[in-house]
C-alpha positions, 0 to 999 in steps of 0.5 A, spaced: 334 595 323 329 598 328 331 597 336 325 595 341 320 599 342 321 603 349 317 603 354 317 607 360 318 603 367 314 603 373 318 603 379 320 596 380 318 592 387 322 592 393 323 586 397 320 586 404 323 589 410 328 585 413 333 586 419 340 586 419 344 580 418 351 578 415 353 580 408 359 576 407 359 568 407 363 564 412 365 557 412 362 555 419 356 559 417 349 555 419 346 554 412 339 558 414 344 564 414 347 563 408 342 561 404 338 568 405 345 572 404 346 568 397 338 568 395 338 576 397 344 578 393 341 575 387 334 578 388 337 584 388 341 583 382 334 582 378 331 588 381 338 592 379 336 590 372 328 591 371 328 598 369 334 597 364 330 590 361 323 595 361 327 600 356 329 594 352 336 594 353 339 587 351 345 587 356 340 588 361 336 583 359 342 579 359 344 580 366 337 579 369 336 572 366 343 571 369 341 574 376 335 569 376 339 563 374 343 565 380 337 565 384 334 559 382 340 555 383 341 557 390 334 555 391 336 548 388 343 548 392 340 549 399 334 544 397 332 539 401 332 545 406 328 550 403 322 545 400 317 547 404 309 548 402 311 555 398 317 553 395 313 550 389 309 557 388 315 561 388 319 556 383 313 557 379 313 564 378 320 564 378 320 560 372 314 564 369 319 570 369 325 566 367 320 564 360 318 571 359 325 573 359 327 567 355 324 568 348 326 576 347 333 573 349 333 568 344 330 573 338 336 577 341 341 572 339 339 569 333 338 576 330 345 579 332 348 572 330 345 572 323 347 580 322 354 578 325 355 573 319 352 578 314 357 583 313 352 588 312 349 585 306 343 589 305 339 583 302 339 579 309 338 585 312 331 586 308 330 578 310 330 579 317 326 585 318 320 580 320 324 577 325 326 585 328 318 586 328 317 579 333 323 582 337 320 589 338 313 585 339 316 580 345 320 586 348 313 590 349 310 584 352 316 583 356 316 590 358 308 589 360 310 582 365 315 586 368 311 592 370 304 587 372 301 586 379 304 579 378 311 581 377 310 585 383 307 579 387 313 575 385 318 579 388 315 581 395 313 573 396 320 571 393 323 576 398 318 573 404 319 567 403 326 567 403 327 571 410 321 567 414 318 561 409 315 555 413 322 552 411 325 557 417 321 555 422 319 547 422 321 543 428 323 536 426 330 534 428 331 533 420 329 540 419 334 543 425 339 539 423 339 541 416 339 549 417 344 548 423 349 545 418 355 549 416 355 551 410 362 548 408 360 541 410 354 542 406 357 546 400 362 540 399 357 535 399 353 538 394 358 541 390 361 533 390 355 530 388 353 535 382 360 535 379 359 527 379 353 527 376 356 532 370 362 529 369 358 522 368 353 525 363 359 529 360 362 522 357 357 521 352 357 529 350 358 526 343 351 522 343 347 527 346 341 529 342 339 537 342 334 536 349 339 532 352 345 537 351 341 542 353 340 538 360 347 537 361 348 545 360 343 547 365 347 542 370 353 545 368 350 552 369 348 550 376 354 547 378 358 554 375 353 559 378 353 555 386 361 555 385 361 563 384 355 564 389 361 562 394 366 566 392 367 568 399 370 562 402 375 561 397 382 563 399 390 562 397 391 554 394 383 554 394 382 560 390 387 558 385 383 551 385 376 554 384 378 559 378 382 552 375 375 549 376 371 555 373 375 556 368 373 549 365 366 550 367 366 556 363 369 554 357 364 548 356 358 552 358 360 558 352 361 552 348 354 548 350 351 556 350 353 557 343 350 550 340 343 551 344 343 558 341 344 555 334 338 550 336 334 556 338 335 559 332 333 553 327 327 553 331 325 560 331 327 560 323 322 554 323 316 559 326 317 564 321 319 559 315 314 563 311 316 569 311 323 567 311 324 561 308 332 561 307 333 563 315 334 556 318 339 554 314 344 559 317 344 556 323 346 549 320 353 548 321 356 541 322 364 544 322 361 549 327 358 544 331 364 539 331 369 544 333 364 546 339 363 539 341 370 538 342 372 544 346 366 542 351 369 535 351 376 537 352 374 542 358 370 536 361 377 532 361 381 537 364 375 538 370 375 530 371 383 530 373 381 536 378 380 533 385 373 535 387 372 541 393 373 538 400 370 541 406 377 544 407 378 547 401 372 552 404 374 552 411 380 557 411 377 559 419 372 553 421 369 556 427 361 557 427 358 563 427 354 565 433 
């Protein structure tokens, strides 16, 4: 099958210039400094995959989506500190970029899934020709979006907002308190709340419909990516605890992700129903669905037995940064 059409990439936008600052997190660091470090990392990761994604590289597309989700999770993680007048605009543009990436990724995953199960069967490969044409078109549209003035503005505005948005200069006592709060204290409280919410919803996993299951997957991803972003803070015993927690979250994430891919595959098949009437059947497998739900439920039960992260787990050296 033909691979996506390649389109020459323009030079990607670069973040605005900034002053030198610490590149590594510490538990006593103020939250405003920590947010900048984490957000910069993920924005830089988005930019690093720009050229490959424009060329139609599926792995580049996958990695840019991961980086973008990390960035969006960081913004959520540090709310309400960063919830200023510009945040809705920045968020809307990041959401727009995510939607541009999402359609192409859904097609890549669905087509690869069908091809893997086809075992080289020519009839199936011919059946998917219309899907492949749709994928090539989607890749062309994505490349244009990534080379557009809107994307350039997104990068510049997001970078400027991260560095010196209104959130960073508000003078109310609450705003100052939120910025000065230590990363360890904020992270412990945030992770505990998010984990509690996730586990509460996960107890009803077997009864959730596709949409609610998708929302659970997003909660799982948000918690996972936030713990990953705090990697600098874990040492010794707390590092082992982090690895154990992430192991269960990733198990659940893989299962929920596969279930979501199946649901998206059925939706895509329905949209191409006239050209490929049998395609949707390939994404209906109740035995597979049951097994994936069991795997996710088991992971959540193990996670529920682990104690939530506390500030002491994140403070091997709790002296505040200057």
